[in-house]
N, C-alpha and C positions, 0 to 999 in steps of 0.2 A: 624729342622726349631728351635725348642726351645735353642738348643746350640749355634747355630747361632745367636740368638736375642740376647745370654746371654754375648756371646763375643763380639757382636757388641757393645752393651750399655756399658760394663766394658769398653772397649777402648775410646767410644767416651767421658765418662765420665772422665777416665784416661787423654787421651790429654787434654781436658780441665781442667784438675785437675792440671796438669805440666805446662799449660800455664799461668793458674790463681798464681802458685806458685813462676815464675819467676817474671810475671809482678803485683803480689799481687791483682790482682782483674780484671775481665774480664767485659769490655766496651758493654754492649747492644746497640743496637738502642734505642732511646728514645720511651717509651713507651710499649717496648715488654719487655715482662719476660717468662722464663720459669722455670719450676718446675718438677724434675722426682723423682719418689719412687719406688724403686727395693728391693722385697723382694724374696730371695730363701731358701729352705730348702731340705734338706736333711734325710730321717730317715733311719737310717740303718737297724733298727729293721725289717720295713716292703720293704725293699728296694727301697722306693717312694721318689718323690721329687716334689716338688712345686715350682713354678716359678710366680709369679706375678708381674706387673711394670705398673706403671701409670705416663702417660708424660701430665704435662698440658702446652699449650702456650696459652697465653693471649696477648691481643694487644687493647692498648688506646690511640687516636687522638681526642682532640678537645673534642666532645660533643658524640663521638663515642667509644664504645669497643664490642669487641669479642674472642672468645676464642675456643679452644677444648682440648677435652681429650682423648688421643689415650691409649686405655687398651691392654695387653696384658696378658692373663693365658695361660702358655704353659708346665702342666697344671696347673686349678685354684684347690684349695682344695677342698678335694672330698666332704666335707659336704655339701648338697644340701643346705642346708639355707645359707651357703657363696656364692657357685658356681652360684646359681642361673641360673640354663643351661648354663653355658657359660664354658663348659670345654672341649677340649681347645676352647679358643677364641682371635679375634684380631681384634679389629675394633675403629671406632671412636666411643665412647659410649657417649661423651657428646661435646654438641656445642651450642653455643648461640652469637647472635648478639645484642646489646643494645643501645639505645640511651637516653642521658640526659640534656633535656633542662630546661634551667632556673635557680634557685637558691633552698637554703630550704626552702624558703620565698613562692617562688610561681614560681613553676617546673613541668617536668613531666618527670616520666621515661619509657621507653616502652624496654620490652623484650623478643627476639623470639628464641625459641629453647629448651635448657635444663636449667634450674633454680632450685636454693632452696628458700626456703622463712618461715618464723616463726612468726606466730600472737601471740601477748600478751604473755605468759608462755609454749605455745604447747599445752593448752588443747582442742582446736580443731584443729591445724594444725601445725607440724615439720618437715617440709621437709629437709633432712639433709645428709653429709654425714662424718663418723665418721672408717677409715679404722682401728682403732684397734678393732672394733667389728664387722667391714663388715656391717657394716648399709651405704645403698645407695639408697633413695625413693625419687631422684631427679624428678621434672616432666618437660614432654616434650610439650609446648605449648606455650601460652602467658600469659604476665604478666604487668600488667600496675601498676605505682602508680604516685599520681598526689597528689601536696601542695598547697594549697590555703589558705591565710588567718593562721587561727588559724587550719583551717584541713589537717589530712594527713588521704589519701584514698589509698588501696591495692587492686588491683583485679587481679585474674588470673583465667585462665581454662586451665586444664593438664591432663597429663596421668602419673601415675607410672609405673614401672616395675615390675610384679609378680614372683612368683619361677620360671617359664618358662622362664622368659627376655621377656615377652610379657606386651604389655601396651595395655589394654582392656577398663577398668574402665574409665570414665572421671571425675574429681573432677571440682566444681565448688566453688570457696571460693572467698567474699572480707572482709575488715578490715575496719571499719573508726574509726581515732582516733580525740579528740579536745582538744587543749592546749592552750584554751582562757581564763583560769581561774589560776591566779600565784598560781604554787604549787599543781596544781593540774592537773592530766591527767584521760580523759573520753574515754573509747572506747567500741566499738560492733563488732563482729565476726559473720559471717554464711558462711556455708559450705554445700554442697551437692554433694553426689556423684551419677552417673548415669550408672547402672551395665549395662554389656554388654549381659545382656537377657531381652527378649521379657519377659511382664506382670510382673516385679519384681520392687516393690516399692524402690523409693531412698533412702537413710538416708541421715540426715542432724542432724547440731548443729549446735547452737546458744548460746552465751556468750554474758554478757557485763560485764567490770572491770571498777574500780575507785582506781586510785593509787595518795592519797595526800601526800605532805611532809609538816611538820610543827614542830616547834623548832626541837629537838631531835629526833623526829619519821619521821620514812618510814612505808607506807602500802600498800599492792598491794591486792585487792579481785576481783576474777573474779567467776562468776556463769554461768552455762550453763545447758542446756536440749537438751535432743536427742530425734527424731521424726522418724519414720517409718509405714506408714500407713497400711503395711501387719500385723506386728506385734499387733499395737494399735487395730485392728479388729479380727484378729484369737485369738490372747492372751486374751485381756483388752475386749473384748466384744464393741471397742467403746466408751467404760467409760473411759478410761483414755488417756489423748490429749498429752503423751509423754511415751518412753519407757526408760529413765534413764534421771540422772540427773550427773553433776559434780561440786566440789567446792571446790577452792582452795585459802587459804590467807595465808599474809607473813606480819608480824610486826615486824621492826629492832628498836632497840633504842640506841642510844651513847652518853655516859656523859664522857667527859675525856679520861682515861686509858682503860672504861671498857664499853663492848657493848654486846647486847644480843639480838637473833632472834630467833622470834618464828614461825612455820610454821603449817597449817592444810589443810588435804585434805578429801575430800570426793566424791569419784569414784564410782559410781552404775549404770552399764551396761554403760559404757561410752567409750568403746574402739571404735575408727573410723576406719575402716579396708574394703578393698576393698571385692567383692561379696565373691573370694574365700578365703578369710582371710589371704593372704599371704602378705599384702602389711598393715602397721599400719601408718595412717596417721596423727595420733598425739599421741604425748607421754609426757604427762603433769608432772609437778615434782614430784619425785618418793619419796622425802624424805627419802634417805638414802645415807650414808655416801660412797664416792670413794675415796678408800684408797691406799695409794703408797706401803705398804707393803702387803708382799705376805701371808701370813697366813690369813691376814685379809679377804683376797678375796676367800680363801678356802669355805666358806659357806654362798654363795651367796642367797638372795631372788630375785627376780625378778618382775619387776612391773609389775603389773596386773589393766590395765583401768576399769575392769567392775566388781571387787569385792575388794576397799579398802577403809578402813579408818583409818587415824592416824594423826600425828604429830609428830615435830621436833622441838628440843630446844637446842640452843647451845649459850653459854655465852665464852667471852674473857676477859680476866684481864691481862695487862701488870705493873706487879708489877715495872718493871724498864727498860730499855732499855737493862739489862742483863737477865731480868727473864718474861717469858711469860706463860700463863695458858690457855689452851683451854679445853672446857667440852663441851660435844655432847651425848642427847639422844633422840634418837627416837623409835616410837613403831606403827607397823601397824597390824591392826586387818581385819578380813574378816566380812564382812554384814549380818545381820540375816534375817530371813524370809520373812521380809514385804519389802525387797529391791527389788527394778526391776529386778535384775537379778534373785535373787533365783523364785521369781515369775514366769517368762519367763520359768526358767527350771524345774518348779513342784516342786523346792525340798523345806526341811523346815530342815534347818541347824542352830545351833545356830554359833553368831558368837566366832570365834578362835584369839587368838595370832598368828598371821602369823610371825611376827620378833620385838624381842626387843634387842636395842644395846645401850650400856654405855660406851662412850668412853671417856679417860683421856689424854692429852700431857700436859707435863712440858717442856719447852725449857728454858736452863741454858747455858751463856755463860760465861764461868769462866776465859777466857781471850782471849787475841789476837790467842792463839795459841790450844784452847780448846772450842768445844761444845759441850755439850750432850742433848739427846732428851729423855725423860722415857714416855714411852705410856702403856695404860693398858685398854685391852677393854674387855667385857663380853657380849656375843652375846646367842641368844635363835632363831633357827627358827622351823618352823613348817614345810618347805618341807624337811628334813632333820631329823627331830625329835634330834635336836641335841643342846646341851649346850655348850658354846667353850669360855675360860678364855686365853687371850693372852696377857701376858707381854712383852715388846721391849724396847732394850736398843740400842740406837744409836751415836755415837760419830763420831765427827769429829776433826781431831790433824792436824792444819795447819803447815807449815814449810815455812814459807816466803809468798809472795804473789802468789806461783806456785804449792805448792807440796802441796797434801792433802791426806790424808790417813783416811779412813771411815771403822767403824766397826760397825756395825749391827747384834744382837742377837736377835733372834724371838722365843717363846715359846708356844705352843699353848695345852692345856689340853681340852681334847673333852670326853663328855660323850653321849653316845647316850640311850635316853629315852625305846626306844622300846626294844633293845636287851640288854642292862643296860650293853654293853662294855664300856670300860675307857681305850683311848690310848691318844698318844701327838705326835706332830711334834717340829722337832727342826731344824733351820736354822740359818748358820752362814755365814753372807756375809762379803768379806772383799774387798775393793775398793782401788783404787791409781789413785789420778787424779792430771796430769799435765798441771795446766792450759796455755792455751786453749784449747790444740791438742788432749792430749792422756788420756785415761782411761782405767783399766784394772780391772775387778772384779771378783771374787774367789766364788762362791756360793755353798755350799751343805747343803744337809739336809738330817732327818734323822726321821722315822715315824716307830711307833711302834703301834701294834696291836694286841688283842687276839682272835683268829678267834675260837679258844675253850678254856673253862677254864683252866687257868693253863700252856697254849702254848703261850708264848710270840715270835712274830715275828717282825722283823726287816727289815725293808728296806731303801736304801739307794740312793741318786742322787746325782750329782753334774756336776757345769759344770764353765767354765770361759767365759768370755765374752770381748772382746778387741774393744776397742771403737778409732775412729783417726779420726779428723777433717782436711780435704783435704782443705788448704789453708783459705778463708773466707766463701766458698760456699756449700760444699760436706760435709756431717756426715757418715762415714764408721761404722758400727758394726760387728762383726766375734763373734758367739756364738759357743763353741763345748762341746760336753759333753751330760749329761741325765737331763731330766727337768721331776716332775711330772705331773700328770693331774690336772689340775687346771682352774677356769675360770677367764675372763678379763670382767668386768662389769663399765659401763659407764653410771649415770643418771637411772639407775635401769634395763637398758637392757643389759645382759650377753652372751656371748660368750662361749662356752666349747672347751678347747683346752686337748687333749689326750694327752697320756705318750708322750715323746719325745726323741730319742736316736739318736743324729747327728750332723751336723752342720749346723748353721742358717747364712745367710749374708743379713743385712738393708743397702740399702744405699740410700741415702736423696740428691737430689743435688737442689739447689734453685739459679737463675740467672735472675738479675736486672738490 
């Protein structure tokens, strides 16, 4: 079944690619769009393979739209947090029909089936899909959006899949936003889940937000509380009218070539989850950087919606059209004994610094043929008890409008506070780009360690990755070699990838 599906999909995409190369583009029926994402890997160390494919078909006609997503996992990733009870699996896992009546001033949108939704900055609800980290907490049910005058209302009722691919808890949510004051947005959100268990109290979250714009400033502030009658009575004996609270604020300032952004967070027992704790309904801003460089993602600190207080500052200064400086600093601490989180757990721990990260990046364009990025990062994190110092040199050499050679040098010095071990990683990446169709990358890595005093151990990894764009609609990449274990993080949500040796094929096709 697996090999048949693989061959079938590759043949279909190959035929469409050949057709497109001959005629430069494929003309789809009006309103119809198709996208297909295929990922296949074979790990020669474990003689295991993973095949995953997502095919989306969407159709829009006047006020109506509909779509399906056909998923094939033969087999899926063995990690239970990824496979979610779908190993092997093939089915239509996402389907919807929607109608949109009226306009942005006065209108109504109704969706039945599967859908995604996000209110505000995600403090209460963030239902989304990100295949890089294998997050898909779509809701199955009904969603309604209505616009009238200066009011925008969204309401929904639906169920998300838990770790066993079952939809049990029901989520009800509503969001109202008012835009009748020039330069100001006001909003309020409420959500509550109904557990699929008798005599269990529902958990609810409610927030209010304020977002004005004036002169050179943008401000966003949102505050919320969390309620659960069972916990209020059993833990606080009815003396508290909430069991958690969350606060997020963001202030931006722009003045000519200079801009600065400041953010603050306070998340005290504010995770909004299903009864079995395998579904996260909310993902508030993490105030962590998502880096494109490999070594900067080796020591992630995952978001904890229950026990975080912190801030982030970022400044950008454009000296000239050829010189740009970026500076970012963020820090996250755990909460103290007076927090709802510790009082519910009956603990008495002092606050600790969970993460400190200082990052500099200077981009210099020397000429039409040369651009260089100098980056430097100092990172300390509690989860691994390490301090990491990472300098990076990233240079691009342009040869005309088509050919580019990129050289990236990454070095990371790590100190473990517990074992007092000191070691370093080094990565060299050589990349050739022939715009817009061809790319070839060679990545080599060496890691030193000192498992016992005066005994230096060195490990090596390396892979080559080929990329090719078929006509205007299909991107193909093929990785061959070995890759060290690491993490992929987006917005504070991380997925661990074990060490890999073998081949990895990815193919993405979009037809409109």
